[in-house]
N, C-alpha and C positions, 0 to 999 in steps of 0.2 A: 570681762563681758558689757558691751551696752549698759548703761544705767544700774548698774551696781552699787551698791550702796559701802562706803565709807567705814571708819573703824566706831566713828564717834555717830552713825545711822545717818547721817544727810546725804540727801542722794547725789550722787557724783560730784561729789565737792571739789575743789580747785585747790586740795594736797595729796587728792588721788591721783594716779595714771587709771584709761581705762584702756581695754585691748579693743580699738571699733572694727578690724577685721582683719583676716587674714587671707589671702593669695598666693598661689604658687606662682614662680616666673615659668620662661620657656624653658630651662636649663634646669628645671625641677626643684629651685631652692625656694625653700619656705619663705613668704615677708609677713610683718604683723605694722599693723598703724596701731600707738599711743598716744594720749592725746589725757591733756588735764583739763576740765569743764574753764568757762573764761580765761583762760591764759592767751588764745590764739597761733597755738604752737603744736604739732603734732610731730614725733617722733617716731622712722621707719628703719625698724626693724628686723636682721638675716638669724635663720636659724643655722647656726654653722657646727656643727656637731652635737647637738645639744646645747650649747652654749650662744645665748641672742647680743648678736653684735651691733652697736647701734650702725648704718650705713648713714642714712640721711635723716632731713627734716623738713615741714611744712610749717609756713606763715599763710595763715586763713584768717579770713572775717566773714562774720554773715553765712555762714558756710560754704563760702568760697575763697579756694586754694587760691593764695595771691606771688606766691613760692614757693619752689621746688627748691636745695641741696641738697648735693652727695657731699658723702665723706669721700678722701681718699683712698681706697682704689677705685670706689663705684661714679667718683663725676668721669672716669675714664669710658665712661657703657657709650651705646654709637644713642643716637637720638628716638632713634623708632623705641630704642627698651626704655632711656628716660621718659619717654610721649607714652607708653603702655604704664609704667610704674605710677605718673602723674595719673591718668584713668583711672586708675585703682582708689589713687587715696582719694581724689576729687570726688568721688561715688560716694565712698566712706566717710567721711565728712559730710560731706551734704545730708545724706541718713543722720549720722550723729547729732548736726544743728536741730535738723528738723524732728529729730526722739525718733527716727524708724527703726524697731529694733530688726536686726539681722543675726541671725547665726555669726558667730566668730570664725569656723571655718564653716564654709560652702558646700553645699553635697555635691555627692559624685558625679560629672558627668554619668547620664544614660548609659547603660549594659549595650545598646542597639549603636551606641560611638563607632566607629569601624577607625575614626583618625581626626587626629587635632591641624591645624598650623595656625600661626601669628603670621598678620598682615598690616601693614601702616600703623601698628599698635592696637592692633584687633585682632581677637582670637578666634577660629573658626573649625567647624566640627561637620564632618561629615559624615551622613547616618543614611543607612540604606531602605527600601521599603520590604514591602511584603512582595512587590512585584522584582522580579531576581535586576531586572535592565533602570531601574528608577534609585535614584540616591536624592537626598535632602544635604542642603547646602545651608547651613545653619551658623548665626555669627551666636557665639559665649558674649554672658552678662558675667559681673563679676560675683554673680551667686551660681553659673553654673546651668541657668537657665538657657533654651534656645530661641532663638527668635529664627523663620525661616526667609534664607533672606532669596532662594534659586532653588528650582529642580534640576536636575540630571538623570541625561537618559543617556545611558553607555551599553558599549555590549563588552565583558568582561573584562573593565575600567576600562575601555575607552571613550571616553567621552562624545557622544555623537551631536546630543545638544544642552545649551545650559539656557533654560527660561526664567530670568528673574521676575519674583516675586511683589502683586502691586506694592510703594513706597519705594523698592529698589533698584525700579523703570530706569533711571536716569545715573546707575551706574555709570562711569565710564569704562569707553571700550578696553583700555590700557587692564584696568582690574579687572573685568569680567577674565580676561585673556588669563588673568594672575590664581584668579578663584579655579578657572579649568586645569591650568598646569597642575598647579597644588590639587586640586581634586583630584584628575586623574592620576595621581602619584599611589594617592590614597587608595582609590578602588582598584587601581592594575596591583598593588599590595597585596589587599584582600584574594582576586583574584589570583593571584599566584597560591596565594598559603591554602586557600579552598581546595585549588585543585592538587594538591599533597596528602 
């Protein structure tokens, strides 16, 4: 846990690893990040059948990640996968350096979320609203918090309109088309399940 005390009672001593946080990959694998104070080194671990396996490490200074390296065979992952994991690592290290405490495990996504998808290193969630023809597309942060990016108008899952929220108006058309495709697949599946 961030800020845990070592056996000699010194907060975050150099000799003791701290778990900075855990996150889940799109394939459902649980990863965690461990570091020691004043070393500039953090290691990435995979929970594999109840055993912790080191799969990579990050070098950092001043709360900024300088480099992330992956062990074999994880160095063969796609650029998008590596980018997504680096995003999680950088966020955890920045918070740790700033002594911002966060729970080791993020809170679960709200139960109202009917589906998620990953795109360009970010995770998005689709959440219906009280109006049956309206849903909200949100970006998911490392603590599973939702930030709305677009409103979706749909008819039984088929999207009739996508309106980006303020701050997201400049999103490129190609990315909006990808949001629409992924969201429509989730909403269509949910509508089919509701009809059963």
